[in-house]
KENU-162587 format. One record per residue (C-alpha): x, y, z; residue number from 1. Coordinates in nm, 4 decimals. Example, Ala and Ser with C-alpha at 12.3 -4.5 7.8 and 13.67 -1.06 7.14 Angstrom:
2
         px         py         pz     n
     1.2300    -0.4500     0.7800     1
     1.3670    -0.1060     0.7140     2
END
This chain:
390
         px         py         pz     n
    -0.4786     1.6870     1.3764     1
    -0.1593     1.5967     1.5623     2
     0.1203     1.4160     1.3845     3
     0.1288     1.0417     1.4241     4
     0.4698     1.0642     1.5943     5
     0.3122     1.2594     1.8838     6
     0.0345     0.9991     1.9198     7
     0.2258     0.6714     1.9276     8
     0.4688     0.5313     2.1790     9
     0.7466     0.2775     2.1448    10
     0.8219    -0.0449     2.3260    11
     1.1391    -0.1511     2.5014    12
     1.3726    -0.3882     2.3145    13
     1.2547    -0.7498     2.3331    14
     1.4516    -0.9220     2.0533    15
     1.3238    -1.0630     1.7241    16
     1.0306    -1.3040     1.7040    17
     1.0684    -1.6563     1.5648    18
     0.7880    -1.6116     1.3130    19
     0.8120    -1.9576     1.1676    20
     0.7689    -2.1235     1.5058    21
     0.4967    -1.8829     1.6102    22
     0.2868    -1.9427     1.3004    23
     0.3505    -2.3150     1.2794    24
     0.1967    -2.3395     1.6298    25
    -0.1359    -2.2136     1.4875    26
    -0.3487    -2.4816     1.3082    27
    -0.4843    -2.2023     1.0809    28
    -0.1325    -2.1095     0.9552    29
     0.0682    -2.4299     0.9547    30
    -0.0303    -2.5543     0.6078    31
     0.0786    -2.2318     0.4378    32
     0.3968    -2.2015     0.6456    33
     0.4883    -2.5590     0.5625    34
     0.4466    -2.4795     0.1877    35
     0.5870    -2.1267     0.2126    36
     0.7728    -2.1457    -0.1184    37
     0.4558    -2.2580    -0.3056    38
     0.2698    -1.9623    -0.1455    39
     0.5591    -1.7142    -0.1993    40
     0.5011    -1.6328     0.1679    41
     0.6718    -1.3339     0.3271    42
     0.6064    -1.1880     0.6688    43
     0.7803    -0.8857     0.8165    44
     0.7078    -0.7661     1.1727    45
     0.8777    -0.4484     1.2980    46
     0.8494    -0.3140     1.6527    47
     0.9546     0.0417     1.7281    48
     1.2120     0.0350     2.0149    49
     1.3951     0.3166     2.1898    50
     1.7716     0.2605     2.2003    51
     2.0138     0.3708     2.4693    52
     2.0813     0.6822     2.2597    53
     1.7116     0.7761     2.2678    54
     1.6689     0.7082     1.8955    55
     1.3640     0.5102     1.7861    56
     1.4544     0.2193     1.5565    57
     1.2789    -0.0979     1.4393    58
     1.3316    -0.4445     1.5884    59
     1.2640    -0.6644     1.2865    60
     1.1541    -1.0222     1.2440    61
     1.1229    -1.1770     0.8956    62
     0.9994    -1.4938     0.7370    63
     1.0391    -1.5897     0.3682    64
     1.2646    -1.5211     0.0705    65
     1.2986    -1.1464     0.0513    66
     1.4440    -1.1565    -0.3025    67
     1.1610    -1.3590    -0.4625    68
     0.9147    -1.1711    -0.6781    69
     0.5642    -1.1050    -0.5603    70
     0.3052    -0.8755    -0.7256    71
     0.2148    -0.5749    -0.5020    72
    -0.1151    -0.4857    -0.6699    73
    -0.2835    -0.1907    -0.4899    74
    -0.0355    -0.1751    -0.1990    75
     0.1795     0.0513    -0.4124    76
    -0.0954     0.3145    -0.4313    77
     0.0529     0.4795    -0.1214    78
     0.3508     0.5598    -0.3462    79
     0.1185     0.7471    -0.5825    80
    -0.0535     0.9397    -0.2997    81
     0.2769     1.0523    -0.1462    82
     0.4237     1.1401    -0.4849    83
     0.1207     1.3473    -0.5916    84
     0.1281     1.5516    -0.2700    85
     0.5093     1.6069    -0.2935    86
     0.4759     1.7012    -0.6620    87
     0.2194     1.9725    -0.5682    88
     0.4541     2.0941    -0.2894    89
     0.7368     2.1261    -0.5357    90
     0.5153     2.3190    -0.7870    91
     0.4181     2.5587    -0.5036    92
     0.7794     2.6255    -0.4200    93
     0.8794     2.6759    -0.7826    94
     0.5777     2.8802    -0.8982    95
     0.4472     3.0578    -0.5867    96
     0.1144     2.8733    -0.6071    97
    -0.0916     2.7280    -0.3249    98
    -0.2089     2.3977    -0.4701    99
    -0.3310     2.1607    -0.2025   100
    -0.5783     1.9019    -0.0948   101
    -0.8816     2.1032    -0.1754   102
    -0.7633     2.2016    -0.5185   103
    -0.9900     2.0996    -0.8075   104
    -0.8517     1.8168    -1.0209   105
    -0.9197     1.7811    -1.3942   106
    -0.7860     1.5000    -1.6118   107
    -0.7903     1.5633    -1.9867   108
    -0.8434     1.2801    -2.2365   109
    -0.5460     1.1437    -2.4253   110
    -0.6123     0.7855    -2.5335   111
    -0.9003     0.6406    -2.7409   112
    -1.2040     0.6061    -2.5252   113
    -1.0903     0.8599    -2.2681   114
    -1.3221     1.1117    -2.1180   115
    -1.2562     1.4387    -1.9429   116
    -1.2650     1.3783    -1.5694   117
    -1.3574     1.6682    -1.3429   118
    -1.6620     1.5563    -1.1514   119
    -1.7074     1.2893    -0.8886   120
    -2.0592     1.1874    -0.8001   121
    -1.9391     1.0541    -0.4617   122
    -1.8327     1.4019    -0.3513   123
    -2.1273     1.5400    -0.1545   124
    -1.9657     1.8867    -0.1589   125
    -2.0815     1.9841    -0.5026   126
    -1.9540     1.6829    -0.6982   127
    -1.6200     1.8410    -0.7916   128
    -1.3209     1.6104    -0.8124   129
    -1.0526     1.7425    -0.5726   130
    -0.7111     1.6165    -0.4712   131
    -0.8497     1.5325    -0.1315   132
    -1.1442     1.3427    -0.2629   133
    -0.9352     1.1391    -0.5080   134
    -0.6871     1.0401    -0.2467   135
    -0.9529     0.9505     0.0108   136
    -1.1039     0.7088    -0.2453   137
    -0.7545     0.5712    -0.3184   138
    -0.6812     0.5056     0.0509   139
    -1.0255     0.4057     0.1867   140
    -1.1438     0.1725    -0.0901   141
    -0.8413     0.1367    -0.3080   142
    -0.9827     0.3184    -0.6103   143
    -0.7825     0.2436    -0.9233   144
    -0.8701     0.5507    -1.1210   145
    -0.7553     0.7726    -0.8377   146
    -0.4139     0.6009    -0.8436   147
    -0.3929     0.6496    -1.2215   148
    -0.4593     1.0271    -1.1680   149
    -0.1419     1.0254    -0.9494   150
     0.0531     0.8601    -1.2350   151
    -0.0716     1.1137    -1.4874   152
     0.0230     1.4091    -1.2602   153
     0.3688     1.2863    -1.1718   154
     0.4571     1.0660    -1.4672   155
     0.6366     0.7299    -1.4152   156
     0.9768     0.9051    -1.4165   157
     0.9008     1.1361    -1.1189   158
     0.6948     0.8728    -0.9451   159
     0.9835     0.6199    -0.9347   160
     1.2501     0.8770    -0.8710   161
     1.0660     1.0136    -0.5701   162
     1.0599     0.6645    -0.4229   163
     1.4282     0.6051    -0.5028   164
     1.5169     0.9455    -0.3479   165
     1.3347     0.8379    -0.0333   166
     1.5603     0.5334    -0.0101   167
     1.3104     0.2872    -0.1448   168
     1.5536     0.1695    -0.4081   169
     1.3709    -0.1536    -0.5010   170
     1.0646     0.0282    -0.6308   171
     0.9648    -0.0486    -0.9907   172
     0.6406     0.1196    -1.0933   173
     0.5761     0.0219    -1.4568   174
     0.2093     0.0721    -1.5186   175
    -0.1311     0.2040    -1.4254   176
    -0.3847    -0.0217    -1.2520   177
    -0.6872    -0.1784    -1.4170   178
    -0.6224     0.0234    -1.7296   179
    -0.4869    -0.1900    -2.0123   180
    -0.1995     0.0033    -2.1794   181
     0.1062    -0.0876    -2.3789   182
     0.4511    -0.0290    -2.2304   183
     0.4785     0.2890    -2.4480   184
     0.1375     0.4136    -2.3419   185
     0.2242     0.3694    -1.9738   186
     0.5138     0.6065    -2.0389   187
     0.2723     0.8753    -2.1587   188
     0.0759     1.1065    -1.9335   189
    -0.2529     1.2847    -1.9720   190
    -0.2770     1.6615    -1.9220   191
    -0.3679     1.7331    -1.5606   192
    -0.5160     2.0602    -1.4312   193
    -0.4948     2.1450    -1.0597   194
    -0.6833     2.4703    -0.9986   195
    -0.5253     2.7043    -1.2598   196
    -0.1980     2.5074    -1.2855   197
    -0.1507     2.2872    -1.5931   198
     0.0689     1.9767    -1.5893   199
     0.0961     1.9047    -1.9663   200
     0.0817     1.5670    -2.1272   201
     0.4278     1.4301    -2.2003   202
     0.6354     1.1201    -2.2690   203
     0.7919     1.0232    -1.9370   204
     1.0366     0.7367    -1.9913   205
     1.2233     0.5831    -1.7044   206
     1.4663     0.2956    -1.7139   207
     1.3237    -0.0010    -1.5043   208
     1.4452    -0.3569    -1.4621   209
     1.2925    -0.6271    -1.2446   210
     1.6129    -0.8360    -1.2630   211
     1.6866    -0.7872    -0.8852   212
     1.3785    -1.0038    -0.8161   213
     1.4044    -1.3768    -0.8670   214
     1.1489    -1.6229    -1.0012   215
     0.9381    -1.3790    -1.1955   216
     0.7508    -1.6312    -1.3988   217
     0.4417    -1.7471    -1.2164   218
     0.1663    -2.0075    -1.2584   219
     0.1014    -2.3068    -1.4841   220
    -0.1063    -2.1064    -1.7354   221
    -0.2939    -1.7825    -1.7834   222
    -0.5922    -1.6435    -1.9672   223
    -0.5276    -1.3851    -2.2397   224
    -0.8115    -1.2508    -2.4469   225
    -1.0369    -1.5226    -2.3092   226
    -0.8090    -1.8066    -2.4224   227
    -0.5739    -2.0164    -2.2099   228
    -0.2013    -1.9842    -2.2695   229
    -0.0047    -2.2757    -2.1270   230
     0.3050    -2.2014    -1.9249   231
     0.3879    -1.9409    -1.6619   232
     0.3051    -1.5734    -1.6899   233
     0.5949    -1.3262    -1.6987   234
     0.6086    -1.0430    -1.4510   235
     0.9236    -0.8895    -1.5991   236
     0.7356    -0.5633    -1.6690   237
     0.4952    -0.5574    -1.3807   238
     0.5107    -0.3296    -1.0702   239
     0.7524    -0.4543    -0.8038   240
     0.8881    -0.3511    -0.4629   241
     1.0751    -0.5363    -0.1828   242
     0.8568    -0.5967     0.1152   243
     1.0943    -0.4138     0.3476   244
     1.0748    -0.1046     0.1216   245
     0.6975    -0.1239     0.1149   246
     0.6927    -0.1353     0.4917   247
     0.9426     0.1501     0.5238   248
     0.7193     0.3551     0.2923   249
     0.4504     0.3259     0.5533   250
     0.6909     0.3877     0.8381   251
     0.8141     0.7079     0.6781   252
     0.4549     0.8317     0.6440   253
     0.3086     0.7225     0.9764   254
     0.6024     0.7436     1.2046   255
     0.8689     0.9518     1.0387   256
     1.0659     0.9956     1.3641   257
     1.1728     0.6323     1.3390   258
     1.5219     0.5939     1.2057   259
     1.5003     0.3537     0.9116   260
     1.8322     0.4609     0.7669   261
     1.6432     0.6067     0.4679   262
     1.5750     0.9682     0.3678   263
     1.1999     0.9317     0.3719   264
     0.9733     1.2246     0.2631   265
     1.0923     1.5448     0.4268   266
     0.9128     1.7491     0.1554   267
     0.5751     1.6128     0.2698   268
     0.3880     1.8960     0.4518   269
     0.2553     1.8617     0.8017   270
    -0.1071     1.8881     0.6947   271
    -0.0529     1.6503     0.4065   272
     0.1105     1.3853     0.6260   273
    -0.1678     1.4184     0.8860   274
    -0.4282     1.3772     0.6066   275
    -0.2604     1.0553     0.4916   276
    -0.2340     0.9131     0.8407   277
    -0.5892     0.9998     0.9318   278
    -0.7310     0.8580     0.6084   279
    -0.5318     0.5336     0.6278   280
    -0.6505     0.4761     0.9795   281
    -1.0197     0.5496     0.9101   282
    -1.2707     0.2633     0.8761   283
    -1.4825     0.2844     0.5612   284
    -1.8007     0.3137     0.7755   285
    -1.6557     0.6247     0.9395   286
    -1.6432     0.8081     0.6103   287
    -1.9205     1.0407     0.5148   288
    -1.7566     1.1831     0.2104   289
    -1.7353     0.9658     0.0196   290
    -2.0091     0.7733     0.2006   291
    -1.8927     0.4204     0.2651   292
    -2.1106     0.3343     0.5603   293
    -2.2284     0.0158     0.3952   294
    -1.8851    -0.1449     0.3994   295
    -1.7636    -0.3513     0.6956   296
    -1.4563    -0.2950     0.9021   297
    -1.2648    -0.5706     0.7262   298
    -1.2989    -0.4016     0.3900   299
    -0.9458    -0.3095     0.2695   300
    -0.8062    -0.4035     0.6124   301
    -0.7040    -0.7680     0.5806   302
    -0.5736    -0.8092     0.9364   303
    -0.8502    -0.6134     1.1126   304
    -1.0624    -0.9155     1.2096   305
    -0.7703    -1.1059     1.3556   306
    -0.6206    -0.8151     1.5486   307
    -0.9611    -0.7150     1.6799   308
    -0.9731    -1.0479     1.8647   309
    -0.6854    -0.9158     2.0766   310
    -0.7587    -0.5411     2.0861   311
    -1.1273    -0.4418     2.1024   312
    -1.2350    -0.2606     1.7836   313
    -1.3144     0.0625     1.9760   314
    -0.9544     0.0815     2.0843   315
    -0.7928    -0.0403     1.7613   316
    -0.6476     0.1572     1.4689   317
    -0.4996    -0.0099     1.1632   318
    -0.3196     0.2315     0.9275   319
    -0.2672     0.0415     0.6095   320
    -0.2771    -0.0087     0.2350   321
    -0.3579    -0.3519     0.1060   322
    -0.3281    -0.5140    -0.2389   323
    -0.4869    -0.8093    -0.4126   324
    -0.4442    -0.9336    -0.7662   325
    -0.3051    -1.2308    -0.9685   326
    -0.3497    -1.4501    -0.6540   327
    -0.1357    -1.2306    -0.4372   328
    -0.2855    -1.0847    -0.1133   329
    -0.0732    -0.8147     0.0565   330
    -0.1239    -0.6329     0.3835   331
     0.1012    -0.3432     0.4795   332
    -0.0168    -0.2147     0.8185   333
     0.0729    -0.0231     1.1314   334
    -0.1392    -0.1667     1.4136   335
    -0.1971     0.0518     1.7230   336
    -0.3713    -0.0054     2.0560   337
    -0.4986     0.3440     2.1231   338
    -0.5254     0.2804     2.4992   339
    -0.1537     0.2568     2.5313   340
    -0.0195     0.4068     2.2059   341
     0.1817     0.0889     2.1509   342
     0.2011    -0.0411     1.8007   343
     0.3846    -0.2564     1.5470   344
     0.4267    -0.2744     1.1727   345
     0.3067    -0.5938     0.9972   346
     0.3619    -0.6644     0.6257   347
     0.2436    -0.9959     0.4771   348
     0.2286    -1.1277     0.1241   349
     0.0766    -1.4676     0.0415   350
    -0.0002    -1.6217    -0.3011   351
    -0.2988    -1.8495    -0.3381   352
    -0.4040    -2.0006    -0.6708   353
    -0.5349    -2.3608    -0.6346   354
    -0.5710    -2.4276    -1.0115   355
    -0.2406    -2.2627    -1.1063   356
    -0.4146    -2.0435    -1.3733   357
    -0.3803    -1.6609    -1.3649   358
    -0.6552    -1.4249    -1.4808   359
    -0.9311    -1.6771    -1.4164   360
    -1.0462    -1.5056    -1.0920   361
    -1.0283    -1.8372    -0.9051   362
    -0.7601    -1.7587    -0.6490   363
    -0.8941    -1.8906    -0.3250   364
    -0.8952    -1.5495    -0.1562   365
    -1.1961    -1.6076     0.0654   366
    -1.1196    -1.9739     0.1277   367
    -0.7398    -1.9652     0.1844   368
    -0.5908    -1.6158     0.2013   369
    -0.8414    -1.4415     0.4247   370
    -0.8452    -1.7013     0.7012   371
    -0.4608    -1.7064     0.6954   372
    -0.4417    -1.3265     0.7208   373
    -0.6927    -1.3238     1.0095   374
    -0.4750    -1.5777     1.1906   375
    -0.1525    -1.3935     1.1266   376
    -0.2947    -1.0668     1.2556   377
    -0.4291    -1.2350     1.5693   378
    -0.1059    -1.4338     1.6432   379
     0.1260    -1.1361     1.5963   380
    -0.0966    -0.9035     1.8023   381
    -0.1020    -1.1591     2.0896   382
     0.2727    -1.1925     2.0691   383
     0.3389    -0.8172     2.0770   384
     0.0516    -0.6942     2.2983   385
     0.0082    -0.9943     2.5212   386
    -0.3245    -1.1683     2.6051   387
    -0.6456    -1.0149     2.4730   388
    -0.8013    -0.7559     2.6958   389
    -1.1655    -0.6571     2.6892   390
END
C-alpha cells in the first residue's frame, strides 16, 4: 500500500472559515451553537494548503474554548496504537528482533479476576491474538481490551512520553478504558509476550496533572455503586488532551508530510503507518477479519452520514477515531474525496446530558449528538468541497 502522503493532494489557501456563522445558519446546529458553553462545544477544521515555499501547512478554523476540559474517551486509542507499534520498533532496534504486526500477542494475568489472553475467536486465521488483529479491533470497532493491551505493553510512562516527544504536550493518559482500576493499579502493567520477547510486569509511574484544563468538574450529580451522588463529578484524574493535539496526532499519522511544527512519529515504520491509515479508513462492512459485515457505515464514523450527502459513499474515505462516554461525543477525522484527493481534517467535541447526571447512560446521544454531528459533517464538507456532486 502507498503512503497516505502520496495519495492525497492539498488545496490552495482560502482563509479561515467563520465556523460560528456557518453552523448558526443551519437549523440542525443553531441550538447547540447558541448554547456552546453548556455543550462544551469545540470544532476544529484544518485544510492542507501549499505555501509559496512549497511546504504543506494547515489553514485552521476553530470554534469554542480550547482550554476547557472535555473527556476524550476512545478517541485517545490512536495514541495507544501508535505507541505500541513504536515500542516494538524500539525493541527490534535494541535487541535485533523482528517483532511486527503478525507477531503473536499474549497478556499474562496480574489482577484478581484476570485471565491469560492469547486467543481471539474473531481471528479467522487460527484464532491466535496478534498485534495486527488487536489493533484492527481497536481502530475498526473501538475495542477497549485492545487499547488496554497497548497500555500493558508500553506502560503509562512510555505511553505519555511518546506523545510528549511527538509534540503533543497536552496529552494526559491516566487510565485504562472500561476496566475499573485504582490510580495505583493503573500505574501497574501486566506481563506481555510478543512472539518470544517478554515485556515484564512493572510499576510505571508518571507525573500527570490536568491543571492546564479549566472547568474539570462536570454535571449536577453522578451514579457511583448504583447510588446517586449530588454535585459535579471530578475529572482531575481522567484522560485528557487538547483538541488541537488530538487532531495533530491524526495529521502526523495520515499525512506526515504536513508541517504542524511538531516532531510527530519518525520512528513509525512505513508498513506500520500504512496499516494504520488503511485500517482507519476502512468501513466495518469491508472487514473480513474480524468480520464486521453486519455493522453499518456510520458505526464508529460519526460524520460519515453527513459527509456522504456531499461526497457519494463510493468516493468517500473517512480516516478517523471517535470517542463517546460521560456524555461527550468526539470525532477526529480526515475526510477525503477520492476522486480528487482533496481532503480536510475535522475534529468535533460536543457534550450532551439532558438530566445532568453522569453514569446513568441517559446522554441524548441518538437524539441530540448524532443529528448535530451529521449536520456538522455535511456543512463543513459543503463549505470545503463545494456543492454535492453525484
